[in-house]
ZAVEXBA-304256 format. One record per atom (N, C-alpha, C, O, CB): atom name; x, y, z; residue number from 0. Coordinates in Angstrom, 3 decimals. Each point is the difference from the previous one (the first is absolute). Glycine has a CB too. Layout:
BEGIN
<'CA' <X Y Z> NUM>
...
END
This chain:
BEGIN
<'N' <8.229 57.631 12.402> 0>
<'CA' <-0.800 -0.969 -0.718> 0>
<'C' <-1.197 -0.376 0.866> 0>
<'O' <0.159 -0.464 1.129> 0>
<'CB' <1.877 -0.413 -2.371> 0>
<'N' <-3.219 1.082 0.708> 1>
<'CA' <-1.229 -0.416 0.667> 1>
<'C' <-0.289 -1.443 -0.412> 1>
<'O' <-0.010 -0.315 -1.190> 1>
<'CB' <-0.905 2.709 1.241> 1>
<'N' <0.683 -3.268 0.922> 2>
<'CA' <-0.343 -1.386 -0.284> 2>
<'C' <-1.265 -0.338 0.778> 2>
<'O' <-0.032 0.100 1.226> 2>
<'CB' <2.470 -0.731 -1.633> 2>
<'N' <-3.481 0.227 -0.320> 3>
<'CA' <-1.268 -0.344 0.643> 3>
<'C' <-0.503 -1.342 -0.522> 3>
<'O' <0.346 -0.419 -1.104> 3>
<'CB' <-0.899 2.865 1.383> 3>
<'N' <-0.263 -3.109 0.525> 4>
<'CA' <-0.567 -1.283 -0.413> 4>
<'C' <-1.372 0.160 -0.650> 4>
<'O' <-0.561 -0.976 -0.499> 4>
<'CB' <1.828 -0.113 2.343> 4>
<'N' <-1.806 2.287 -1.844> 5>
<'CA' <-1.291 0.251 -0.638> 5>
<'C' <0.218 0.463 -1.435> 5>
<'O' <1.130 0.282 -0.399> 5>
<'CB' <-2.161 0.309 2.629> 5>
<'N' <-0.047 -0.513 -3.006> 6>
<'CA' <0.151 0.308 -1.429> 6>
<'C' <-0.117 1.481 -0.334> 6>
<'O' <-0.206 0.359 -1.159> 6>
<'CB' <-0.701 -2.591 0.711> 6>
<'N' <1.036 3.083 1.440> 7>
<'CA' <-0.019 1.440 -0.229> 7>
<'C' <0.764 0.685 1.130> 7>
<'O' <0.291 -0.608 1.030> 7>
<'CB' <-2.519 0.459 -2.252> 7>
<'N' <2.542 1.415 1.010> 8>
<'CA' <0.597 0.828 1.043> 8>
<'C' <-0.999 1.124 0.227> 8>
<'O' <-0.233 0.802 -0.905> 8>
<'CB' <2.684 -1.376 0.276> 8>
<'N' <-3.045 0.651 1.809> 9>
<'CA' <-1.051 0.978 0.237> 9>
<'C' <0.408 1.417 -0.425> 9>
<'O' <1.041 0.514 0.410> 9>
<'CB' <-1.830 -1.937 1.479> 9>
<'N' <-0.055 2.032 -2.716> 10>
<'CA' <0.214 1.368 -0.442> 10>
<'C' <1.019 0.166 -1.109> 10>
<'O' <0.321 1.131 -0.362> 10>
<'CB' <-0.928 -0.484 2.613> 10>
<'N' <1.122 -1.722 -2.800> 11>
<'CA' <1.040 0.084 -1.024> 11>
<'C' <-0.476 -0.628 -1.306> 11>
<'O' <-0.708 -1.007 -0.004> 11>
<'CB' <2.471 0.947 1.791> 11>
<'N' <-1.360 0.677 -2.889> 12>
<'CA' <-0.201 -0.583 -1.318> 12>
<'C' <1.363 -0.449 -0.497> 12>
<'O' <1.025 0.569 0.373> 12>
<'CB' <-3.063 0.897 -0.870> 12>
<'N' <2.044 -2.488 -0.346> 13>
<'CA' <1.276 -0.536 -0.456> 13>
<'C' <-0.141 -0.698 -1.340> 13>
<'O' <-1.097 -0.351 -0.435> 13>
<'CB' <1.805 0.088 2.804> 13>
<'N' <0.443 0.074 -3.009> 14>
<'CA' <0.105 -0.801 -1.211> 14>
<'C' <0.694 -1.305 0.379> 14>
<'O' <0.959 -0.002 0.773> 14>
<'CB' <-0.871 2.071 -2.289> 14>
<'N' <-0.575 -3.168 0.972> 15>
<'CA' <0.585 -1.310 0.272> 15>
<'C' <1.205 -0.212 -0.913> 15>
<'O' <-0.085 0.206 -1.211> 15>
<'CB' <-2.170 -1.126 1.924> 15>
<'N' <3.380 0.504 -0.123> 16>
<'CA' <1.228 -0.233 -0.746> 16>
<'C' <0.266 -1.480 -0.262> 16>
<'O' <0.654 -0.344 -0.985> 16>
<'CB' <0.241 2.420 1.989> 16>
<'N' <-1.381 -2.936 -0.154> 17>
<'CA' <0.236 -1.433 -0.159> 17>
<'C' <0.261 -0.681 1.323> 17>
<'O' <-0.174 0.598 1.061> 17>
<'CB' <1.073 -0.157 -3.312> 17>
<'N' <-0.482 -1.693 2.189> 18>
<'CA' <0.250 -0.794 1.196> 18>
<'C' <1.428 0.232 0.487> 18>
<'O' <0.962 -0.122 -0.759> 18>
<'CB' <-2.634 -1.610 -0.008> 18>
<'N' <1.786 2.067 2.046> 19>
<'CA' <1.312 0.107 0.647> 19>
<'C' <0.175 -1.253 0.849> 19>
<'O' <-0.946 -0.460 0.640> 19>
<'CB' <0.897 3.034 -0.613> 19>
<'N' <1.256 -3.122 -0.024> 20>
<'CA' <0.219 -1.214 0.774> 20>
<'C' <1.404 -0.034 0.573> 20>
<'O' <0.935 0.599 -0.531> 20>
<'CB' <-2.584 -1.797 -0.902> 20>
<'N' <1.757 0.488 2.516> 21>
<'CA' <1.295 -0.242 0.626> 21>
<'C' <-0.023 -1.390 0.588> 21>
<'O' <-1.003 -0.415 0.581> 21>
<'CB' <1.350 2.870 -0.079> 21>
<'N' <0.736 -3.173 -0.644> 22>
<'CA' <0.044 -1.377 0.500> 22>
<'C' <1.311 -0.260 0.727> 22>
<'O' <1.022 0.632 -0.271> 22>
<'CB' <-2.510 -1.378 -1.610> 22>
<'N' <1.433 -0.187 2.797> 23>
<'CA' <1.194 -0.429 0.730> 23>
<'C' <-0.186 -1.466 0.395> 23>
<'O' <-1.105 -0.435 0.322> 23>
<'CB' <1.545 2.804 0.551> 23>
<'N' <0.644 -3.107 -0.902> 24>
<'CA' <0.001 -1.357 0.538> 24>
<'C' <0.909 0.029 1.212> 24>
<'O' <1.180 0.338 -0.097> 24>
<'CB' <-1.611 -1.439 -2.184> 24>
<'N' <-0.127 0.747 3.412> 25>
<'CA' <0.692 0.132 1.280> 25>
<'C' <0.117 -1.378 0.649> 25>
<'O' <-0.915 -0.819 -0.091> 25>
<'CB' <0.049 3.191 0.382> 25>
<'N' <1.997 -2.618 0.362> 26>
<'CA' <0.168 -1.258 0.733> 26>
<'C' <0.614 0.283 1.365> 26>
<'O' <0.582 1.060 0.233> 26>
<'CB' <-0.311 -2.340 -2.398> 26>
<'N' <-0.413 0.319 3.050> 27>
<'CA' <0.597 0.098 1.331> 27>
<'C' <1.294 -0.795 0.028> 27>
<'O' <0.223 -0.883 -0.829> 27>
<'CB' <-2.496 1.169 1.893> 27>
<'N' <3.097 0.032 -0.123> 28>
<'CA' <1.241 -0.737 0.252> 28>
<'C' <-0.355 -1.449 0.352> 28>
<'O' <-0.970 -0.241 0.717> 28>
<'CB' <2.160 2.362 0.084> 28>
<'N' <-0.420 -3.073 -1.296> 29>
<'CA' <-0.312 -1.419 0.207> 29>
<'C' <-0.075 -0.349 1.490> 29>
<'O' <-0.814 -0.835 0.393> 29>
<'CB' <1.942 0.305 -2.572> 29>
<'N' <-0.303 1.149 3.002> 30>
<'CA' <-0.047 -0.256 1.446> 30>
<'C' <-1.332 0.421 0.594> 30>
<'O' <-0.581 -0.717 0.814> 30>
<'CB' <3.050 1.028 -0.697> 30>
<'N' <-2.948 0.853 -0.525> 31>
<'CA' <-1.309 0.459 0.485> 31>
<'C' <-1.115 -0.869 -0.556> 31>
<'O' <-1.017 -0.214 0.661> 31>
<'CB' <1.895 2.554 -0.490> 31>
<'N' <-0.687 -2.845 -1.393> 32>
<'CA' <-1.005 -0.863 -0.608> 32>
<'C' <-0.140 -1.290 0.809> 32>
<'O' <-1.111 -0.487 0.207> 32>
<'CB' <1.619 1.460 -2.484> 32>
<'N' <0.604 -1.518 2.727> 33>
<'CA' <-0.033 -1.221 0.824> 33>
<'C' <-0.700 0.281 1.321> 33>
<'O' <-0.821 -0.797 0.454> 33>
<'CB' <2.955 -0.018 -1.518> 33>
<'N' <-1.811 1.945 1.680> 34>
<'CA' <-0.640 0.362 1.275> 34>
<'C' <-1.505 0.201 -0.185> 34>
<'O' <-0.786 -0.388 0.864> 34>
<'CB' <2.929 1.471 -0.097> 34>
<'N' <-2.543 -0.486 -1.877> 35>
<'CA' <-1.421 0.180 -0.261> 35>
<'C' <-0.687 -1.338 -0.204> 35>
<'O' <-1.144 -0.189 0.414> 35>
<'CB' <1.621 2.417 -1.426> 35>
<'N' <0.226 -3.158 0.370> 36>
<'CA' <-0.549 -1.345 -0.176> 36>
<'C' <-0.249 -0.673 1.335> 36>
<'O' <-1.011 -0.681 0.174> 36>
<'CB' <2.198 0.502 -2.351> 36>
<'N' <-0.283 0.359 3.112> 37>
<'CA' <-0.185 -0.566 1.340> 37>
<'C' <-1.162 0.678 0.722> 37>
<'O' <-0.721 -0.642 0.764> 37>
<'CB' <3.175 0.105 -0.658> 37>
<'N' <-2.627 1.811 -0.345> 38>
<'CA' <-1.087 0.764 0.644> 38>
<'C' <-1.367 -0.551 -0.411> 38>
<'O' <-0.954 0.078 0.775> 38>
<'CB' <2.419 1.978 -0.733> 38>
<'N' <-1.568 -2.612 -1.252> 39>
<'CA' <-1.293 -0.536 -0.441> 39>
<'C' <-0.444 -1.180 0.854> 39>
<'O' <-1.186 -0.327 0.026> 39>
<'CB' <1.707 1.083 -2.344> 39>
<'N' <0.407 -1.397 3.015> 40>
<'CA' <-0.353 -1.131 0.865> 40>
<'C' <-0.792 0.443 1.222> 40>
<'O' <-0.862 -0.734 0.483> 40>
<'CB' <2.909 -0.443 -1.260> 40>
<'N' <-1.758 2.373 1.276> 41>
<'CA' <-0.675 0.478 1.214> 41>
<'C' <-1.032 1.082 -0.284> 41>
<'O' <-0.793 0.349 0.874> 41>
<'CB' <2.844 -0.903 0.393> 41>
<'N' <-2.045 1.079 -2.471> 42>
<'CA' <-0.972 1.040 -0.367> 42>
<'C' <0.495 1.390 0.338> 42>
<'O' <1.015 0.171 0.674> 42>
<'CB' <-2.831 -1.807 -0.318> 42>
<'N' <1.086 2.615 -0.831> 43>
<'CA' <0.343 1.389 0.261> 43>
<'C' <0.426 0.716 -1.267> 43>
<'O' <0.111 -0.602 -1.068> 43>
<'CB' <0.561 -0.030 3.369> 43>
<'N' <-0.440 1.913 -2.164> 44>
<'CA' <0.387 0.821 -1.148> 44>
<'C' <1.421 -0.325 -0.435> 44>
<'O' <0.894 -0.174 0.828> 44>
<'CB' <-2.437 1.995 -0.057> 44>
<'N' <1.734 -1.899 -2.067> 45>
<'CA' <1.338 -0.169 -0.569> 45>
<'C' <0.525 1.400 -0.305> 45>
<'O' <-0.090 0.482 -1.129> 45>
<'CB' <-0.455 -2.797 0.132> 45>
<'N' <1.095 2.955 2.025> 46>
<'CA' <0.358 1.415 -0.113> 46>
<'C' <1.039 0.273 -1.082> 46>
<'O' <-0.009 1.078 -0.595> 46>
<'CB' <-0.515 -0.853 2.999> 46>
<'N' <1.412 -1.167 -2.672> 47>
<'CA' <0.990 0.247 -1.056> 47>
<'C' <-0.687 0.065 -1.364> 47>
<'O' <0.431 0.750 -0.876> 47>
<'CB' <1.346 -1.918 2.242> 47>
<'N' <-2.843 0.387 -1.549> 48>
<'CA' <-0.743 0.059 -1.259> 48>
<'C' <-0.854 1.269 -0.078> 48>
<'O' <-0.152 0.582 -1.074> 48>
<'CB' <0.117 -3.095 0.999> 48>
<'N' <-0.516 2.936 1.204> 49>
<'CA' <-0.747 1.254 0.030> 49>
<'C' <0.910 1.150 -0.397> 49>
<'O' <-0.372 0.850 -0.809> 49>
<'CB' <-1.145 -1.752 2.602> 49>
<'N' <2.717 0.921 -1.214> 50>
<'CA' <0.993 1.030 -0.323> 50>
<'C' <0.385 -0.065 -1.476> 50>
<'O' <0.104 1.031 -0.665> 50>
<'CB' <0.765 -1.128 3.024> 50>
<'N' <-0.657 -1.120 -2.869> 51>
<'CA' <0.374 -0.176 -1.403> 51>
<'C' <-1.071 0.576 -0.919> 51>
<'O' <0.319 0.709 -0.955> 51>
<'CB' <0.979 -2.771 1.557> 51>
<'N' <-2.568 1.762 -0.322> 52>
<'CA' <-1.078 0.473 -0.861> 52>
<'C' <-0.182 1.512 0.118> 52>
<'O' <-0.294 0.657 -0.998> 52>
<'CB' <-0.829 -2.883 1.226> 52>
<'N' <1.291 2.788 0.963> 53>
<'CA' <-0.075 1.458 0.158> 53>
<'C' <1.085 0.692 -0.822> 53>
<'O' <-0.265 0.997 -0.671> 53>
<'CB' <-0.688 -1.298 2.979> 53>
<'N' <2.179 -0.231 -2.254> 54>
<'CA' <1.096 0.560 -0.787> 54>
<'C' <-0.280 -0.122 -1.496> 54>
<'O' <0.249 0.930 -0.767> 54>
<'CB' <1.348 -1.509 2.611> 54>
<'N' <-2.114 -0.569 -2.243> 55>
<'CA' <-0.284 -0.228 -1.420> 55>
<'C' <-1.086 0.952 -0.499> 55>
<'O' <0.126 0.553 -1.092> 55>
<'CB' <0.532 -2.965 1.355> 55>
<'N' <-1.725 2.613 0.519> 56>
<'CA' <-1.060 0.945 -0.405> 56>
<'C' <0.540 1.417 -0.114> 56>
<'O' <-0.349 0.726 -0.931> 56>
<'CB' <-1.358 -2.176 2.049> 56>
<'N' <2.560 1.849 -0.174> 57>
<'CA' <0.572 1.351 -0.047> 57>
<'C' <0.859 0.187 -1.254> 57>
<'O' <-0.103 1.027 -0.670> 57>
<'CB' <0.087 -0.943 3.190> 57>
<'N' <0.855 -1.061 -2.838> 58>
<'CA' <0.850 0.090 -1.201> 58>
<'C' <-0.842 0.015 -1.270> 58>
<'O' <0.263 0.783 -0.912> 58>
<'CB' <1.573 -1.974 2.135> 58>
<'N' <-2.856 0.320 -1.283> 59>
<'CA' <-0.856 -0.059 -1.183> 59>
<'C' <-0.753 1.323 -0.182> 59>
<'O' <-0.171 0.467 -1.126> 59>
<'CB' <-0.073 -2.966 1.421> 59>
<'N' <-0.199 3.095 0.802> 60>
<'CA' <-0.705 1.282 -0.073> 60>
<'C' <0.931 1.093 -0.504> 60>
<'O' <-0.397 0.810 -0.838> 60>
<'CB' <-1.106 -1.519 2.719> 60>
<'N' <2.729 0.741 -1.386> 61>
<'CA' <0.975 0.989 -0.461> 61>
<'C' <0.278 -0.165 -1.487> 61>
<'O' <0.097 0.988 -0.728> 61>
<'CB' <0.930 -0.944 3.012> 61>
<'N' <-0.902 -1.263 -2.730> 62>
<'CA' <0.274 -0.258 -1.418> 62>
<'C' <-1.198 0.375 -0.876> 62>
<'O' <0.176 0.507 -1.107> 62>
<'CB' <1.384 -2.360 1.771> 62>
<'N' <-2.776 1.604 -0.172> 63>
<'CA' <-1.200 0.392 -0.732> 63>
<'C' <-0.054 1.524 -0.132> 63>
<'O' <-0.284 0.519 -1.079> 63>
<'CB' <-0.935 -2.575 1.920> 63>
<'N' <1.490 2.770 0.246> 64>
<'CA' <-0.009 1.464 -0.032> 64>
<'C' <1.056 0.523 -0.965> 64>
<'O' <-0.258 0.952 -0.737> 64>
<'CB' <-0.561 -0.901 3.110> 64>
<'N' <1.998 -0.653 -2.381> 65>
<'CA' <1.060 0.411 -0.931> 65>
<'C' <-0.438 -0.241 -1.447> 65>
<'O' <0.269 0.825 -0.874> 65>
<'CB' <1.486 -1.351 2.618> 65>
<'N' <-2.422 -0.590 -1.999> 66>
<'CA' <-0.504 -0.300 -1.333> 66>
<'C' <-1.036 1.043 -0.419> 66>
<'O' <-0.004 0.443 -1.149> 66>
<'CB' <0.431 -2.903 1.525> 66>
<'N' <-1.301 2.850 0.545> 67>
<'CA' <-1.013 1.011 -0.301> 67>
<'C' <0.638 1.357 -0.294> 67>
<'O' <-0.448 0.712 -0.900> 67>
<'CB' <-1.174 -1.943 2.359> 67>
<'N' <2.657 1.593 -0.713> 68>
<'CA' <0.705 1.264 -0.231> 68>
<'C' <0.638 -0.003 -1.384> 68>
<'O' <-0.035 1.009 -0.704> 68>
<'CB' <0.472 -0.769 3.176> 68>
<'N' <0.149 -1.377 -2.866> 69>
<'CA' <0.579 -0.113 -1.343> 69>
<'C' <-1.052 0.227 -1.081> 69>
<'O' <0.313 0.481 -1.089> 69>
<'CB' <1.388 -2.084 1.985> 69>
<'N' <-2.954 1.254 -0.590> 70>
<'CA' <-1.094 0.178 -0.950> 70>
<'C' <-0.538 1.432 0.008> 70>
<'O' <-0.826 0.357 -0.841> 70>
<'CB' <0.239 -2.764 1.147> 70>
<'N' <1.053 3.228 0.641> 71>
<'CA' <-0.464 1.369 0.115> 71>
<'C' <-1.203 0.159 0.910> 71>
<'O' <-0.703 1.009 -0.071> 71>
<'CB' <1.577 -0.643 -2.182> 71>
<'N' <-1.116 -1.338 3.097> 72>
<'CA' <-1.176 0.004 0.875> 72>
<'C' <0.211 0.851 1.246> 72>
<'O' <1.118 0.182 0.481> 72>
<'CB' <-1.679 -2.453 -1.320> 72>
<'N' <-0.561 2.785 1.343> 73>
<'CA' <-0.035 0.705 1.277> 73>
<'C' <-0.587 -0.867 1.102> 73>
<'O' <0.199 0.259 1.186> 73>
<'CB' <-0.413 1.892 -2.418> 73>
<'N' <-0.518 -3.192 0.820> 74>
<'CA' <-0.718 -0.823 0.966> 74>
<'C' <-0.236 -1.391 -0.567> 74>
<'O' <0.134 -0.244 -1.199> 74>
<'CB' <-1.234 2.290 2.153> 74>
<'N' <0.744 -2.950 -0.045> 75>
<'CA' <-0.392 -1.357 -0.374> 75>
<'C' <-1.339 -0.281 0.670> 75>
<'O' <-0.148 0.163 1.211> 75>
<'CB' <2.579 -0.944 -1.460> 75>
<'N' <-3.402 0.356 -0.554> 76>
<'CA' <-1.304 -0.376 0.540> 76>
<'C' <-0.167 -1.514 -0.125> 76>
<'O' <0.740 -0.658 -0.731> 76>
<'CB' <-1.726 2.923 0.117> 76>
<'N' <0.015 -2.803 1.329> 77>
<'CA' <-0.317 -1.441 -0.042> 77>
<'C' <1.225 -0.866 0.329> 77>
<'O' <0.191 -1.053 -0.608> 77>
<'CB' <-1.961 1.538 -1.111> 77>
<'N' <2.585 -0.056 2.659> 78>
<'CA' <1.221 -0.723 0.347> 78>
<'C' <-0.345 -1.316 0.688> 78>
<'O' <-0.890 -0.053 0.848> 78>
<'CB' <2.140 2.229 -0.630> 78>
<'N' <-0.539 -3.232 -0.591> 79>
<'CA' <-0.214 -1.326 0.565> 79>
<'C' <1.336 -0.716 0.180> 79>
<'O' <1.012 0.379 -0.590> 79>
<'CB' <-3.289 -0.492 -0.489> 79>
<'N' <2.256 -0.935 1.912> 80>
<'CA' <1.134 -0.903 0.155> 80>
<'C' <-0.421 -1.398 -0.427> 80>
<'O' <-1.160 -0.385 0.150> 80>
<'CB' <2.101 1.783 1.741> 80>
<'N' <0.004 -2.144 -2.418> 81>
<'CA' <-0.176 -1.421 -0.266> 81>
<'C' <1.285 -0.679 0.455> 81>
<'O' <1.080 0.588 -0.074> 81>
<'CB' <-2.678 -0.196 -1.912> 81>
<'N' <1.482 -1.616 2.451> 82>
<'CA' <1.201 -0.722 0.401> 82>
<'C' <-0.132 -1.465 -0.374> 82>
<'O' <-1.099 -0.536 -0.135> 82>
<'CB' <1.485 2.151 2.019> 82>
<'N' <0.758 -2.237 -2.045> 83>
<'CA' <0.033 -1.429 -0.284> 83>
<'C' <1.317 -0.568 0.491> 83>
<'O' <1.018 0.691 0.042> 83>
<'CB' <-2.526 -0.401 -2.047> 83>
<'N' <1.470 -1.543 2.371> 84>
<'CA' <1.227 -0.685 0.413> 84>
<'C' <0.727 -0.455 -1.258> 84>
<'O' <-0.604 -0.602 -0.887> 84>
<'CB' <-0.430 -0.159 3.094> 84>
<'N' <2.320 1.045 -2.283> 85>
<'CA' <0.787 -0.446 -1.144> 85>
<'C' <0.838 -1.229 0.364> 85>
<'O' <0.410 -0.771 -0.868> 85>
<'CB' <-0.339 3.136 0.003> 85>
<'N' <0.169 -2.526 2.153> 86>
<'CA' <0.662 -1.187 0.539> 86>
<'C' <-0.143 0.061 1.506> 86>
<'O' <-0.414 1.030 0.533> 86>
<'CB' <2.073 -1.172 -2.472> 86>
<'N' <-1.333 -0.916 2.631> 87>
<'CA' <-0.139 0.009 1.450> 87>
<'C' <0.882 1.094 0.604> 87>
<'O' <1.207 0.038 -0.243> 87>
<'CB' <-1.724 -2.513 0.231> 87>
<'N' <-0.086 3.352 0.788> 88>
<'CA' <0.743 1.069 0.642> 88>
<'C' <0.194 1.242 -0.836> 88>
<'O' <0.662 0.941 0.439> 88>
<'CB' <0.449 -2.681 0.796> 88>
<'N' <-1.681 1.768 -2.446> 89>
<'CA' <0.128 1.181 -0.857> 89>
<'C' <-1.365 0.332 -0.592> 89>
<'O' <-0.753 -0.891 -0.393> 89>
<'CB' <3.171 0.324 -0.146> 89>
<'N' <-2.721 1.848 0.481> 90>
<'CA' <-1.282 0.432 -0.528> 90>
<'C' <0.194 1.182 -0.936> 90>
<'O' <0.871 0.846 0.204> 90>
<'CB' <-2.026 -1.663 1.871> 90>
<'N' <0.321 0.852 -3.105> 91>
<'CA' <-0.041 1.158 -0.892> 91>
<'C' <-1.146 0.887 0.455> 91>
<'O' <-1.097 -0.483 0.283> 91>
<'CB' <2.071 -0.832 -2.242> 91>
<'N' <-0.717 2.595 2.026> 92>
<'CA' <-1.042 0.975 0.290> 92>
<'C' <-0.061 0.967 -1.168> 92>
<'O' <1.018 0.545 -0.426> 92>
<'CB' <-0.689 -0.761 2.943> 92>
<'N' <-1.526 0.420 -3.026> 93>
<'CA' <-0.249 0.923 -1.094> 93>
<'C' <-0.903 1.107 0.507> 93>
<'O' <-1.069 -0.274 0.546> 93>
<'CB' <1.342 -1.556 -2.274> 93>
<'N' <0.140 3.069 1.555> 94>
<'CA' <-0.845 1.165 0.281> 94>
<'C' <-0.371 0.588 -1.349> 94>
<'O' <0.868 0.198 -0.851> 94>
<'CB' <0.236 0.283 3.125> 94>
<'N' <-2.396 -0.198 -2.481> 95>
<'CA' <-0.424 0.547 -1.280> 95>
<'C' <-1.194 0.921 0.180> 95>
<'O' <-0.753 -0.103 0.968> 95>
<'CB' <1.607 -1.939 -2.125> 95>
<'N' <-1.003 2.933 0.212> 96>
<'CA' <-1.107 0.945 0.011> 96>
<'C' <-0.014 0.791 -1.288> 96>
<'O' <0.851 -0.182 -0.871> 96>
<'CB' <-0.745 0.331 3.364> 96>
<'N' <-1.082 0.730 -2.599> 97>
<'CA' <-0.153 0.821 -1.188> 97>
<'C' <0.713 1.334 0.202> 97>
<'O' <-0.350 0.769 0.896> 97>
<'CB' <-1.855 -1.883 -1.421> 97>
<'N' <3.201 1.383 -0.308> 98>
<'CA' <0.738 1.266 0.061> 98>
<'C' <-0.841 1.084 -0.644> 98>
<'O' <-0.542 -0.194 -1.088> 98>
<'CB' <2.772 -1.003 1.027> 98>
<'N' <-2.344 2.349 0.732> 99>
<'CA' <-0.795 1.105 -0.519> 99>
<'C' <0.764 1.319 0.092> 99>
<'O' <0.860 0.188 0.861> 99>
<'CB' <-2.946 -1.405 -0.194> 99>
<'N' <1.746 2.121 -1.579> 100>
<'CA' <0.548 1.366 -0.012> 100>
<'C' <-1.117 0.931 0.413> 100>
<'O' <-1.046 0.044 -0.648> 100>
<'CB' <2.743 -0.578 -1.181> 100>
<'N' <-1.486 1.280 2.905> 101>
<'CA' <-1.030 0.920 0.485> 101>
<'C' <-0.124 1.188 -0.924> 101>
<'O' <0.995 0.474 -0.548> 101>
<'CB' <-0.558 -1.192 2.894> 101>
<'N' <-1.669 1.207 -2.524> 102>
<'CA' <-0.249 1.180 -0.842> 102>
<'C' <0.096 1.254 0.835> 102>
<'O' <-0.177 1.102 -0.520> 102>
<'CB' <-1.302 -2.438 -0.996> 102>
END
């Protein structure tokens, strides 16, 4: 599966199939959430949240690719991420793009 953030694939022609998407809601363990809360007092990277978001993006990307394959796609163009907090310590990550069939 080719996934690009631009609106074309150099040297390739394609037919547009539609929007492919994958979503995940990810949360951290409450113990780590408390430790991260304490970390905000002294500053610095909240590594458990960085790890959480990296995992969530990877899962959302995999789900988007699976959705595109179900549509018969060979590639995804214009791929983007969106995220939002659904509650304290939990975030939704959405991966989306245009599924295309290469000619």
